[in-house]
N, C-alpha and C positions, 0 to 999 in steps of 0.2 A: 504494500500500500504506500501511496505517496500523499503527503499532506499539502493542502492548499488553504491559505488563510482567507477569511472573509473580510472584505473591505467595508461593506455596508449591507444592512438588512432594512428593507423598506416595505411598508404597507401602502399600496397605491390607492388612488381615489376610488377605484372600482372594487376595493377590498382584497385584491390579490396580493400575494407576497412576492417580492423580488429579492434575490440574493446576488450581490455583486462580488465575484471572487477578486482577489488582489491581482492575479496575473493570468491564470489560465482561462481558456475559452472552452465551452462545452457545447459546440454547435450540433453535435450528433446525439444529444441527450434524449431526443424523442425516441430513439431506438430502445430505450429502457421500457417503453410502454407503461409508464407510471404517471402519465398526465403532466409531465414536466417538459418545458420547452426552453429554448435559448433565444433571448431577445438580442438580435444582432445590433440594433441601434443603441440600446442602453448597456450592452455587454453584461447581461445578467441572466440568471436562471429565474424562471417564473412558471406560472401555470394558468390554466383557464379558470374563470370565475366559478366558484362553487359555494353553495349554501350549506353543504353537508359537513365540510371540514373547517375548523378555525385556523387561525394563523399558525399556531404552534404545531398542529398536525401537518400542515403543508411544509413547515420548516423541516420536520423530521422526514417527510416524504422526499423532499428535494435532496436532502443529504443522503438518503438511502439510494436514490436514483443515481446520483453521481458516483457513489461508492460501488454500486452494482455494475454500471456501464463502463466506468473509467478506472475503477480501482483507486479512486482519489478520495481522501477523507477531508471534508470541509471543516475547518475549525475556527473558533473565535480567537481573536487576539485582543490585547489591551487597546488597540487602535480601532477595533470594529465599532462602527457607528450604527445607531438605531434611529430610524426616521418614521414618525407617525405610528409608533408602537407603544402601547400602554405598559406601565411598570410591571404589572403582573406577568404579562407575556414575556417581557424581557427577562424577568426572574426565572421563568420556566425554561427559556432558551439557554440561559447561562447554567442552570442546574443540570441540563442534559449533558453538558460537558464536564461539570463537577463530578458527576457520578463515575467518571472514568479514573478519578484520582487513585483509588486503591490499586487498580491495575497498573498505573504508572509507577506507584511506589514499589510494587513488586519488581517492575522492570528495572529499577535502579540496581538490582543485584544480578542482572542478566550477565552470563559469562561472555556474551558478545558485547564488547565495550561500545561499539557504535550504536547498538540498540539501546544500551543503558544510557548513553549520552543523549539520545533522542528523548528518552523519558525525562531526563533531567531538564532539558530545554522546555518541554511541555509543562513541567511542574513549576519552573521559574515563571513562565508566562501566566499560568493560572494564579500564581501567588501575587502577581500584579493586579489581577482582577478581583480577587476575593480571598477569604481566610480558610478555604476548604482544605488547603494543604497543611496549614498550621496544626491541625489536629494530630498530625503524624510527627510532631516535634521530637518526641522521645525516640522515635526511630532514627531521626537525623542525629540526635545526640549520641546514640549508640554507635552510629556509623563512624564517629570520630575515633573509636577504639579498634577499627578494623585493621587487619594486617595488610589489606589491599589498599594501596594509595589512591586508586581511582575512587573507591568507595568512600574513603576519608574525604576526598575532595568534594564529592557530591554532597556529603553531609554538611560540610562547611558552607558550601554555596547555598544550600536550601535553608539553613539556619539564618543566614544573612538575608535571603530573599523574603523571609517571613518575619523579619524584625518589626516591620510596620504593624503586624497583627499581635505582637507579644504583650498583650495587656496583663497576662499572668506572670510576667517577669521571669519566664523560664530561661531566657538567655542570661539573665543576671546570675542564675544558679550554676551555669556551666561555663561562664566566661573565662575562668582561669584555664579550664581544659581546652577551650577554643583557642586561646592565645598561645598555648604550647605549640600549636601548629605553625606559628610564625617561624619556628625552627624545626619544622617537620623534616624527617630524614630524607624525604624526596623533595628536591628543590621546586619542582613543578607544583606540588601540593602547597608548599610554603608560599609560593607566589600567589596562588589563588586565594589563600587565606588572607594575605596582606591586602590584596585588591578588594576583598569582600568587607574589610573592616570599616571603611568610611560609611557604608550603608547601615551598618549596625549603629555606629555613632550618630548617624542622622536621626534614627528613630529611637535610640536609647541614649539620650544626652547625659544621663547619670553615669554612663559607662565611658564617657569621652576621656576622662583622665587616665583610667586604668588602661584603656586601649592605647592612648598616646604614649604612656610610659613604657608599655611593652614594646611598642615599635621603636622607641628611642634606644631601648636596651638591647635590641636585636643585634645579632652578630652575623652579618653576611659572610664573614670569613670562614664559617663552618663549611662552606661549599666550594667546589672547584672554581678556579679563576673564571671559567666561561660563564658561570652563573652568578658570581660575586657581584659584578657591576649591575646585572639585571635586577637582582634582589635589592641592592642598595637604591636603585632608581625607584623600584616599587615602593619602598619604605618612604622615600622622600615625597613621592606623589601622594601616598596615603595620608601622611602627616599634613601636607599642604591642603588636601581636600577637607580634612577635619578642621583645620584652622580657618578655612574659608566659610564654614557653616555659620 
């Protein structure tokens, strides 16, 4: 399956739904025989007027048609706009994507690193939209203890991505453990940790001092010369980002 993000979802004056993909065209979608068509003028997926189905049902039908005919999964992004759609329907549409979160969490541990990375990206995007990923915070915290550096990195990034939702102050409880990864044995993981810290500081201002101190005390000399300068640069940029907040 291939992913394609939705640029805009519109309810037209005649009550029909239109979905505008970000890049791809689906001019042969009629072959799915699911009542879905491609509007060549507006470059969007739509359907014939129907009193039997509401907007949400047609949304699901259009997604199913594209998946069936093209093997493409249409997905929301933080930039997806909604036009002439009531709040309840928007909530239902967003929830249809949220329900996939547990499957994506499982995918973080896939032995295929490319597949796991794709799950990470989806979870990061979802974290921008809502707090549905935050409920798995304990999983991310446990990932910091993994022997696999890729899994540690995913945990670090998802904790940072969900800092904006941390009303329970769970990050405060594990911040010392998190900051240990500034000196992770794998320099790539260390770099990702350092780069993720300004976002935590942004949403957790009470942790700014402890984060800044940890960055200032970091020792890039732990790593080979080829990584030394890169990590030093990452630290400088992270500290500057925090100071600029």
